[in-house]
Structures are given as structure tokens and as C-alpha cells.
N, C-alpha and C positions, 0 to 999 in steps of 0.2 A: 321818450315823454314829448307829445305834445305840447306847445306852445300855445296858449289862450289868448285872449284877447284882453287887455291891463283894462280895471275898472275904478280909477281913483277914487275915495271916500273915508272917512272915518274921523271921531270925535275921541279929543284926549280923555284920557283915564289918566285917575289919580288915586292913588292908595296911600294909607296912613303908615305901615311898617315896610318903610323903604328900607329898613336897618335889616329886614330877612334876608337871611343867603339861602341863595335859590339854588346853589352849586349840588348841593346834598341831594334836591328833590331829584336827578333825573341820573340815572345808572349807566348801567354799568352795575313771491308766491307768485310765484311766478304771475300773471294780470289778470288771475284770478276770472280769464275769457269765458268759463261755464255759469260763472254766477251769473244770476238775473239782476236786473240794473234796478237801482235803489231808488225807489217812487213810491209815494205814495198810494196808488193804485196798483199794490204789488199783484200780483197774479195769484201767486200759489196759496195752499191752505195753510203754511206755516208761519209767510210771510204776513197775511191776514189777520191771523190768531195772536199773533205776536203784536201788530201793530194796536188790533183793536184793546190790548190787556195793559197796555202803557197808556196812565192817565192823562189826558190832556193837560197840559201847563195852566197854572193860573192865571187869570187873567190881571190882575194884578200881581201879578203875582207875588353761628357758625354751626353751622349743620350742627344737628343735637346728637350726641354719643347716644341715645338709647332708643330704640322704637319707641314712639309715643304710643298712648294708648289709645284705644277707641270712647268719643266720648261718649257718655251715658244716654240709650233715648229717651227721649219726650215725645209725649204729643199734643201737650196742652197750651203752649207755645213756642215760637222761633225766637231763638240769642242771634244778633249778628253782632259781632265783633267787630271793633274799628281801631285800627290803629295808625299813627303818623306820629312827626318827631314834635312831640311835645315836649321835649326837653330839650335843652342844651343852646347852642346857638341858633338852630332852625327853628324853633319853638312858634315862631309865628308863620311860619308857612304849615303847620301841623294846626294852627287855630283855622287859617284861611282853608282846609280841607275836612275839620271836622263842622264847617257851615257848610259845606258841600251834599254831608249826610245828611244834618238834623236838616235842611230845606228838602232833602227824598223825604223822610221820613213825615215830615210835616203833610203833605201831599196825602199821606195816607191815614192821616186822622191825630197825629203825633203834634204835641205841644210841649215847648221847651221845658225843660224844670230848672232852667236859670239863664242866668248871659255867664258863665264862666266857658271857657273850652271844655272842662271836664263834666262840665254839667249836662246829664242826659236828654232822652227825650220819652215823656208815656205818653201813653195813647193809642198809638201807633196800630194798626192789625190789618193783616192782608188775608181777605176771603173768609172773616169772622175769628179769624187765629190771630189773639196778640203779638207783638212784636216786640222783644225786649233789645236794648241798646246797650253793651258794655264798651266800653273805653278805655283804651289803653296807650301809652307813650311811649316811642323809642329816642333815642339821640341820633338817630342813622345810620348807626350800626347793628351790622349784623349780628352779631351775637344777639342782643341788647331786644332786635328786634324778634328773635325768635323764643325767646324766653319770654318776649310780653305775650305771643301769640300762643307759648304753649299753656299759658295760664288763662287766655281765656279760652281756650279750646279744653286742658283739662280740669281745671274747676271751674269755670263760669259755664261751661257746655254750649260754647259757641256752635253755633251748626253752618255760620258765614264768617267768613273773612272779607270785608273792605280794607284796602290796603296793598300794602307800605307806600311808603311817600320814596324813599329814594333806591335807586338800581341794585344796589349791591343788598339790601334786604331784602328786595321782590328775589332775587336768586337764593338767596336760603329759605327765604319761607317756602317758593317751588318746594325745596327738598325737605324739609319737614312735613307741610299737607298731601306732597305726595304719597306716605305712608299712611294716612287717615282718610279713606277715599269717600266716607259720607260728609267729608267737610270740607267745603265749598269757600276757595279763594278767588275773590274778584276785585281784578288790582284796582289800585289806586292812581298815584301818579308815575310808581317805578319804571323806568323808561329803558332797561337795559334790553337790548334787543332778542337775546338768548334767552329771554323769562318764557318767549313762545316760539321763535323762529327753531332753535334749536334743544331737541331732548323735551319737549313738552309734557307737562306733566295733564295727566284727563280730566284734573279737577280744580284746573286753576284757569280762568277767562281774564281778557283783556278787554273792555271796552273803548281804550284812547289808543293812540300813536303808540309807536316806540320809540328812541332818541333818535334813530337815524331817518324813519320814517317825518320827526318833528324837522329833520334840516331840508327834508325834499325841496327839488324844484330849486336851492340858490346856486349849486354845481351847476347848473343848464343855462338858467338865467345870466351866471355872472360871464358864461363863456358866449352866449348867441346874445342874449340883451343888452349887455356890458362890454362884447368886446374885449374881454379879458383874456388872456393866452397865458401869463406866469404867475402864480399866487403864490403866498406862502402862506403858512398856518401856523396861528401861536394857541395852545389850548393847556386847561390843566389837566396832570397828568392821571386820570383815572377810566373808570369805565366809559362813564355818560358821555364825556366830551371823543372817546375815542369813536364813538357811532357816530358823535356830531360832523367830525372831522372824516371820520371813514365815507359818510353818505354824501359829504359833498365834495369828494375826491372820486368818488364814485364816477360820478355824474361829469364833474369836470376834468375826470382824465379821459371819461370813455368821448366826449365831447372832440376831443383833441388837445387838452390843456393838460399843463406842466406845474406839477407844485415845486418847490426851488428847495425850500426848506418847511420842518415840522419842528417845532420848538412849543415842549412841554414842558410846565411850571410847577414845583408844588406844590398842592396844598397848602392852604396859610400863608401865604405869598401876599407881603405886602408890597414890599420893593420890586417893580418890574424892569426896572432901566438896565437891568443886565440883562435881559431879554429881549428888549427893546433893539436894542443895540445890535442883537444879532440878525435882526431883519435887515435883508438884502436892499437894497437900493432900487435895484432895476426891476423890483416886480409890480405888475400891474394893481395888485389890492391885496389886503390881509385879511383873511380869515380868523375871527377869534371865536372861541367856546368859551367862554364864562359865566358866571350868574352872578344876582345880587350885587352887593357890597364890593366882590371882587370885580365885576364887570365896569361898577362906578370907578374905580381905583384906578382898572387899568387904560378905561378910555382915557381918562386926566391927563393921566402920565403921557399914556402916547399922544397924544395932544399935545400937551406942553413937551416932550421931548422931538417929536416930530411934526409939531405945527400939520399934524393929520394930512401934508403930503400926499400920502399914499391914502387911500378909501381903504374902509373898513369894512368889509362884509360880518354880518354878526350871526353869530348862535341862534338860535329860538328863544333861549330863555336872558341870555345877555341885552336884550331888548324887552323882556317879559314886561308888563303893565305892573308891576309892581316893583318897578325900578327904574322905568322911563322916565319920569318926571323929575328923578334926581341928576340925568344925566343930559338934561336940559339941551343946550344949542348943541352940543359937543355930539348929540346923536344925530344929530340933521343928514338926510342922505343915508344914511346905514340902508342897507337893505337884509333882510330876514325871510326865514318862515317859521311857521309854527300851527298850532290846531285851533289856538283860540283869538281873533278878532271882532271888536266891534263893533264895523258898518258890514257886516255881510247882509245886512237886511232881513234877516231871520227872526221871524216870531216869536219862535220859539227860546230866541236868545234873549230879544228883548223881553219878554216875560221873566227869563231866570233873574235879568240885570235888577227888574223894577222889583222884582220880589228880595233877590238879595238884597238890595237898600233899604228895605221896607221893613224885615225883621234883626237885621245887623249893620245897621246905621254906619251912611258912606262906605261900605263896600261896595267894590265893583268888581266884574266877573275878572278871576285870570285861572291860569293851566291847574291851581292846585282846587279850590274851590269848583271849578267847572266840571275836572275829571274825579273829582270823591263823589260829586251828586251822580253822575252819570254813570259810577262803578253801583250807588245806593241804587237807584231805581231802576237798573238794569237787572239788581236782584230781585225786587220788590215785582217789577215787572211779572218775571219768569217765575215765583212763587204766586202770583194772582190765575196763571194761567195752570199750575195746577192743584189748585185749590187751597191753597199754605199747606197741603202734603207731601211732608218729606220720610214718612215713614217707610218709606223700600231704601234707604240710605243713601236721599236724593238723586235718585239715578234719573226718574221722572224731570225734575226741578234743574237737574245738567243738562239734560236734553234739550231740554225747554231754552234753558241760558243760549244753547250752542245754534238753535235756531231764531232767535230774538233780533231782532231786526225793528229799529224805531228813527225818530226824526230827533235826534238831542238836543238841545241847546246850539251846537256849533257844528250841526250838520247831520245826514241819514248816516249811519252803522249797520253793519252785520259782519259775523264773524267767518274767518277763512279754518280749514280745514285743523288747525293747532288753536284755533279758539285764538286768535287775535284780529284784530277790527280792522278792517277795511274803513278808512273814512279821508273826508277831504280837510285839505291842507291850505295854509293860506301865505299865501308870499307877498310879503308887506315892503313898504320901507315909509323910515320916519320922515313927517313933514309937518312944519312949523310945530314940533315937538309932542306931535302924535302919529300912530301906527296908521299907513293908508294902505288900503287892499288894492296893489296893482293886478292879481290874477288869484284866480280862486282853483284850487287844483284837485277833483275828483278823485272820487275809486282809489288814494292811494293807497298799497299794497303793502305787507313785509319784505317782499323784494325789492321796492324801486320800480318796479316794471321789468324788471328784471328778469330773465327764463328762470325761473325755481332752482332746478338743481345745481345750475351753473354758479346762481349765484351761493348758494349755501355752502356748497365746494370752497369756495375762496377764503372762509374759514371766517371767525368773529374778527373783526375790526380791533385793532389795536396801534400799538404807537407807529408802525411799519406796516402796517395791511389796511388798506392795500395798496401792492406798489405802484408808484407814480410816477413818472420822470422824465 
């Protein structure tokens, strides 16, 4: 990875729903050297067409046991089914997600049916074809997500599914949707690396980074920028933190660093003292991967137990905008990386932020509303490219999605051969209670810049993979 110049600047972000648990949200390529550069003046016809068909931002701005049936063909309208965690302890994150879906539909003439999360949007259309929105909720478990999606596909005749939110949900939906080629899944925030990296489904698309990509740059910066040589990690014991820890260690160990201990915390833990006690006192830093109230509780207990004598390095959702204010001064100086940052200076981001606040009073951009917005708008743009015609079993629509590239609120995006986004990631530091960008890492791919075949051959990230010692 090449190191870029550091550009400090940021504004404080506040969100009303600090209680929301971000942990469920995230789950569980070679350098694309042959890809054309991402620029507004792309020279290929596909790039020009895709860009032209994405409307400008507003100035104000368990795997099923039976083979699913094909949805009934229709031509008079297109149905989009949106799924997120609208039930259970993570319902607040589902609220954010649906804000993103609805904002995108409003750019195509949609009007809110009401102020509730499950209220839909009426009046949206693409190329004269009406768009119908169906909303279903999950509780972040794969079985519930599959059943909710099955209902949308087999009863509501959904042509396109936007979502889900958590990584394990995403893997389950990939297996379900794969058997229904005319239905297209455009991922929300499920960040499981293997949703696209291994055994991809041809009708599954992800226009955002995966969980490993979200942590890109941290391992290299810890070694080269901060001079750390020995670190410990502490993270929750499920798929998404495996990807975060795996990404950080892949870079850190490749640079010459060593991980002394990997400490895994069961989900639902409230007292972290016994785990904090396992952290050796001869490491240079501790990388922790948690989110939401778990991150808040851990940081507070870590500070009380250790006085933060050993600095913390954060996973991308450990200092997400939705929880940062609750951490307060305890988060000062924490390094992290992630896909969303407020001080990028991007006009599209500023327009999105303004429109979000206008429609959903007091809301500010976070991973969930941004990623669901990008997913929905990408689907609508590709529909526009094919004149709203999916009568060929969505073949042309899915081809348009594959070729789509556009400047999103968080930077340019295009898809690799597995229909996984190549995107910008931001290296960040908490300063005065706010995230400040210290580096923009452009065109991060699914193999973190490592040679594709060798990277994939090392296997999925897990409790003990990658090896590093």
C-alpha cells in the first residue's frame, strides 16, 4: 500500500440513536490494474452511459430447504423489496437504512407515505415505469432474513432486493437468491467478505466495501506511521470482526509487525474486565473491533481498568458517527478507517447530508443510510439505462449494474469481476471529539492490494487466520 499525504479536517457528527448496536450490521483483487481510472471524464462508452444515467444529487438536497419458485412475470411495474433490521435490538440501524432507500426513491419522484420506518414511498418511476416499494424487517438472524426475503419475492413479486444489513444475513440471502436468477440482490451493509470474494452469485451486487476493506490502511499506518511493532487484538467472536482483525493483521504482519494475543469476546458481553486483563502490558497498541453500545462499554471499562496506558486502535464501527459522541474524550486520538467521513469535501456528500437532514430532521450520514442509499440509487440508475425493461429476466438490467460506475456521496465506485465495489476508504483520527481525515486511500479493492490468487488461497479470515506471530 502506498502512503498518501495526510489532510486533517472534520466536523463533529451527532446522531440521536446512540443506543443502536452497530455490531450486527457488519458481517460476516488484485489491484485491478487493468481497470480504467475512476474519473468524471471516463472515456469508455460504458462509463459515459452509466454516469449519464445517474441523476445529479439534489442541490438541497438459514438457507432454505426447498428450491424457491420464480416470481410471476410482470411488466406494468417494478417492485423493489427492502430488508433491514427493523425488529429486535438493532432496529435503530434499520431506521437509518430505510432513510437511505427512501431518499433515493424520492430522487425519482417518490413521496413519503408517512413518517414511520415501515411506511413506504409512492409515485417513484423510472423511464415511465412505476416503482413499488415493499419493506420487510429482520432481527439480524439469517433464518429470519431469508423468510422475509422469500415473502417479498414469492408473495410480493419483488424484482430487486435491497439489503440486508448484517453479514451472516448476506451470506444466507446469497444462497437463496442464487437460485432465482431473475431476481437481483443489491447488498445493503452486509459486510461479509465472502458475499462476493468467494463463490459469488451472478445476481448479487455490492456497491460498498466489505468488512475487511473497511479496515484497510490501519495495519500499515500502525506500523509505518505510528511505529508500532507489537500489537494485541480484542474483538467480538463472529464473522465481521474476523474480517476486520484479518485485514489489519494482513497489512501489519506483511510490514513486519507481530500480534501477541488475539482475544475473542462472546457476543452479549457486558463485563469486559476479564478480557481486558488478558491484554499483555508489553504491546505498543491494542486493536479492538466492536460497535455500538458494546464499543462504548468496552472503551469505558478499558479506560477505567488501564487508564489507556496502551493506546487503542479502533475498528471502523467502533467510532462510527452513530456512537462517537457517547465516547466523548475517551475516544481522543483513536485511529480507524472506514467508508464514511464528513470532511471529504465531496459535493455529493454535502448534498446528501443536507437532503437527509431536510427529510429526516436531525439525521446525519452514517454507514447505514449512506450504503442503503447507494445500493438503491445504483439499482434505479441501472433500471434507467435499460428503459425500465426487465422482461428478459433482468439480464440487461444486471449487465447495466455490472458496468455502472458513478460518483457516490462517499466517492467514485465501480465493480470488479465478482460484482464487488472498488471504492475509496478514509483513514481517520478522533480529534476534539470528531473524526478527522488523515488520509484518503483511493480505489481499495477486495484483496486489499495484494495479488488476487494468493490472497484468496489463504482462505477466509477466522479466529486464527491470517497467521502472524
